[in-house]
Backbone bond lengths (Angstrom), bond angles and torsions (degrees), N, CA, C in turn:
res aa  C-N    CA-C-N  psi(-1)  N-CA   C-N-CA  omega(-1)  CA-C   N-CA-C  phi
1 M - - - 1.450 - - 1.527 109.42 -
2 D 1.300 115.50 137.16 1.458 121.03 176.72 1.523 108.18 -106.43
3 F 1.306 116.31 105.12 1.461 122.25 -175.47 1.525 112.56 -54.83
4 L 1.293 117.40 -35.44 1.457 120.84 -176.16 1.524 113.54 -91.12
5 S 1.321 117.89 6.98 1.456 121.43 179.25 1.524 110.74 -68.99
6 T 1.309 116.10 142.63 1.468 120.40 175.79 1.523 111.03 -88.36
7 N 1.319 117.70 0.65 1.462 121.98 -177.47 1.520 113.95 -93.73
8 Q 1.322 117.43 -0.96 1.462 119.75 -178.24 1.520 109.86 -153.15
9 T 1.314 115.36 162.59 1.456 121.36 177.40 1.521 108.76 -92.88
10 S 1.318 116.32 135.70 1.453 121.84 177.87 1.522 108.85 -126.06
11 L 1.320 116.50 159.44 1.458 121.69 -179.18 1.522 110.59 -120.89
12 K 1.339 115.40 127.46 1.467 121.92 174.47 1.527 107.55 -122.67
13 I 1.308 116.39 129.21 1.459 122.43 174.44 1.524 106.68 -103.86
14 C 1.315 115.99 127.41 1.458 120.86 -174.30 1.522 111.79 -113.16
15 G 1.323 114.80 158.32 1.458 120.84 176.80 1.519 113.43 87.94
16 V 1.321 117.09 17.79 1.461 121.75 -179.12 1.522 109.32 -73.85
17 R 1.327 115.69 135.62 1.469 119.78 -175.79 1.522 114.14 -123.18
18 T 1.337 117.39 -9.11 1.467 118.66 -177.59 1.526 111.04 -128.93
19 E 1.320 114.24 153.62 1.464 119.47 177.27 1.524 110.65 -64.58
20 A 1.319 116.91 -38.20 1.470 120.47 -179.77 1.530 110.83 -60.53
21 D 1.314 116.93 -43.54 1.464 119.89 178.60 1.530 110.92 -64.96
22 A 1.323 116.81 -41.80 1.463 120.52 179.23 1.523 110.20 -62.71
23 R 1.311 117.45 -43.36 1.464 120.86 179.57 1.525 111.33 -65.11
24 G 1.325 116.66 -36.46 1.456 120.06 175.93 1.515 111.89 -62.41
25 L 1.327 116.43 -38.98 1.461 120.78 178.15 1.528 111.37 -68.26
26 I 1.315 116.19 -35.48 1.471 120.29 175.52 1.522 109.28 -61.58
27 E 1.327 116.38 -46.49 1.470 120.91 179.73 1.526 111.85 -61.09
28 L 1.324 117.09 -32.53 1.462 121.13 179.13 1.524 113.20 -79.20
29 G 1.333 116.79 -8.33 1.455 120.52 178.11 1.515 115.03 85.88
30 V 1.330 116.63 19.00 1.462 120.67 176.99 1.538 108.53 -63.88
31 D 1.322 116.18 141.32 1.464 120.72 -175.77 1.529 113.79 -75.92
32 A 1.325 116.16 -38.59 1.472 120.09 -174.53 1.522 109.63 -147.75
33 V 1.313 114.34 154.35 1.460 120.67 178.62 1.522 108.62 -130.93
34 G 1.331 115.99 137.38 1.454 121.31 -177.78 1.510 111.87 -106.08
35 F 1.314 114.90 137.36 1.461 122.35 178.92 1.518 108.14 -119.36
36 N 1.309 116.45 123.89 1.458 122.44 -172.99 1.525 109.94 -90.02
37 F 1.309 115.95 113.17 1.466 121.27 -179.91 1.529 112.10 -104.22
38 W 1.319 116.47 24.62 1.469 121.61 176.23 1.521 108.28 -97.16
39 P 1.327 118.39 113.37 1.471 121.87 -174.04 1.529 115.65 -57.73
40 K 1.326 118.68 -22.04 1.460 119.97 -178.79 1.529 113.60 -84.88
41 S 1.318 117.19 -2.71 1.460 121.17 -179.97 1.522 111.15 -84.82
42 K 1.323 116.32 144.74 1.470 119.54 176.04 1.528 110.17 -71.62
43 R 1.321 117.88 -13.26 1.460 122.16 177.14 1.535 111.85 -104.79
44 Y 1.305 116.13 21.58 1.468 122.43 -178.52 1.519 111.14 -59.43
45 L 1.328 115.19 135.20 1.457 122.50 173.50 1.516 107.31 -116.66
46 D 1.314 116.35 113.49 1.461 121.15 -179.86 1.531 108.54 -68.62
47 P 1.331 117.70 125.48 1.468 120.16 -178.05 1.529 113.55 -54.27
48 K 1.309 117.93 -33.70 1.470 118.35 -179.07 1.529 112.05 -70.36
49 D 1.345 116.59 -16.99 1.464 120.84 177.24 1.526 111.80 -99.41
50 A 1.316 116.93 6.04 1.462 121.07 -171.90 1.527 113.43 -112.95
51 V 1.298 117.93 21.80 1.467 121.17 -178.89 1.529 110.85 -58.70
52 W 1.319 117.43 -28.61 1.465 122.07 179.51 1.534 112.57 -61.27
53 L 1.324 117.74 -16.69 1.466 120.37 177.85 1.523 111.36 -59.71
54 K 1.319 116.90 -29.86 1.463 120.95 -179.92 1.525 110.95 -60.00
55 E 1.317 116.58 -34.34 1.466 121.36 -177.62 1.529 112.98 -70.06
56 L 1.319 117.57 -15.15 1.463 121.46 -179.02 1.534 112.63 -89.29
57 E 1.319 116.49 -4.22 1.463 120.41 -176.96 1.523 111.01 -54.42
58 G 1.324 115.66 130.42 1.455 121.36 179.00 1.519 114.26 83.92
59 E 1.320 118.01 -12.44 1.464 121.23 -179.74 1.526 112.58 -93.95
60 I 1.328 116.38 -28.48 1.458 122.70 -178.63 1.525 107.25 -160.76
61 L 1.310 116.81 151.58 1.455 119.68 177.08 1.529 108.51 -74.26
62 R 1.329 116.33 126.10 1.471 121.96 -176.76 1.527 108.83 -103.65
63 V 1.339 115.17 117.00 1.458 121.39 -176.25 1.528 109.27 -109.19
64 G 1.319 116.59 123.55 1.461 121.48 175.17 1.517 109.15 -92.77
65 V 1.335 116.30 125.65 1.464 121.63 -179.06 1.526 108.67 -101.09
66 F 1.343 115.58 126.97 1.455 121.95 -175.86 1.527 110.20 -130.87
67 V 1.327 116.13 142.12 1.466 121.69 179.91 1.526 108.93 -125.45
68 N 1.334 115.95 107.60 1.468 121.28 176.49 1.526 112.97 49.95
69 Q 1.321 116.08 42.94 1.461 120.15 -178.40 1.523 110.38 -108.63
70 A 1.304 115.58 162.66 1.458 121.07 178.70 1.529 109.67 -62.11
71 V 1.314 115.79 138.66 1.459 122.60 179.43 1.531 110.62 -57.66
72 E 1.307 116.26 -30.96 1.468 120.51 -175.85 1.523 112.70 -57.98
73 L 1.324 118.04 -37.31 1.471 120.08 -178.90 1.521 110.40 -63.63
74 S 1.306 117.96 -50.73 1.458 119.84 -178.69 1.526 111.45 -65.60
75 M 1.317 117.19 -38.52 1.470 120.60 176.75 1.529 110.69 -62.27
76 R 1.316 116.94 -40.31 1.470 120.60 178.78 1.522 110.93 -64.54
77 L 1.329 117.63 -43.75 1.458 120.60 -179.05 1.523 111.32 -65.47
78 I 1.318 116.91 -34.27 1.469 120.25 175.18 1.525 110.17 -68.76
79 S 1.315 117.05 -46.79 1.470 120.05 -177.92 1.526 112.15 -65.90
80 E 1.327 117.02 -27.62 1.464 121.07 177.68 1.531 112.16 -84.37
81 G 1.333 117.49 -0.81 1.459 120.77 177.19 1.519 114.05 77.37
82 M 1.325 117.27 25.47 1.463 120.44 -178.24 1.522 113.30 -94.91
83 I 1.339 117.71 -27.38 1.464 121.44 178.44 1.523 109.37 -137.10
84 D 1.341 114.83 161.29 1.461 121.12 -179.71 1.520 112.88 -109.67
85 V 1.329 116.51 -31.24 1.460 123.33 -172.65 1.521 108.58 -135.20
86 V 1.324 116.09 148.64 1.461 122.34 177.18 1.529 108.44 -106.37
87 Q 1.322 116.30 131.52 1.460 121.57 172.53 1.520 108.20 -114.77
88 L 1.323 115.86 118.07 1.459 121.02 -179.36 1.517 108.42 -96.10
89 H 1.312 116.18 125.32 1.461 120.40 -171.73 1.526 111.12 -127.66
90 G 1.323 116.00 32.09 1.466 119.38 -178.86 1.508 110.49 -132.87
91 D 1.309 115.65 -137.47 1.462 122.29 -178.39 1.524 111.42 -106.52
92 E 1.323 116.26 34.71 1.454 119.77 -178.38 1.523 110.51 -64.09
93 T 1.309 114.89 149.25 1.463 121.86 -176.08 1.532 111.02 -92.93
94 P 1.322 117.15 164.61 1.464 119.86 173.04 1.532 111.73 -57.65
95 E 1.309 116.74 -31.16 1.470 120.36 178.33 1.534 110.74 -64.66
96 T 1.319 116.46 -37.02 1.468 120.12 177.43 1.522 109.86 -65.76
97 V 1.313 116.71 -45.55 1.465 120.86 178.11 1.530 110.22 -59.24
98 A 1.329 116.59 -39.23 1.462 121.28 -179.69 1.528 112.04 -61.56
99 I 1.310 117.41 -33.95 1.472 120.94 178.11 1.521 110.02 -58.72
100 F 1.340 116.04 -45.53 1.462 120.50 179.46 1.520 111.16 -69.38
101 S 1.307 116.36 -43.72 1.475 120.46 -179.22 1.520 111.11 -59.69
102 K 1.329 117.02 -44.08 1.466 121.18 179.08 1.526 111.80 -62.66
103 A 1.326 116.38 -27.96 1.461 120.67 179.44 1.531 111.67 -88.18
104 G 1.349 117.03 1.29 1.463 120.54 179.03 1.521 113.58 79.24
105 I 1.321 116.98 19.08 1.465 121.78 -178.10 1.525 109.25 -98.45
106 K 1.318 116.18 129.34 1.448 120.39 178.85 1.524 110.05 -73.31
107 V 1.342 115.02 140.83 1.463 121.76 -176.84 1.529 109.85 -128.74
108 I 1.310 114.41 135.10 1.461 121.01 172.83 1.512 106.83 -106.37
């Protein structure tokens, strides 16, 4: 299944903060799970507490949600194998999106 395909409906559950919840969503067959890396969110997941995301690789699409944050954080989480896709949820510019696209990273 291609989560970003326009030919089918996919389900992403966002705001997940624990490995147990993520694993439960995997068992339910959810296509993607979102992790909020914006510190002002009540569903914020501190990257230093999210190392367990690496263990989910290949089991579910891992989406990192960012709001007006430095590109370096999302790039680091991708390079460390913690997320697969970047979701920009702020006032990011087309130039910011282009940085990810040029690096072959999918952006929502």
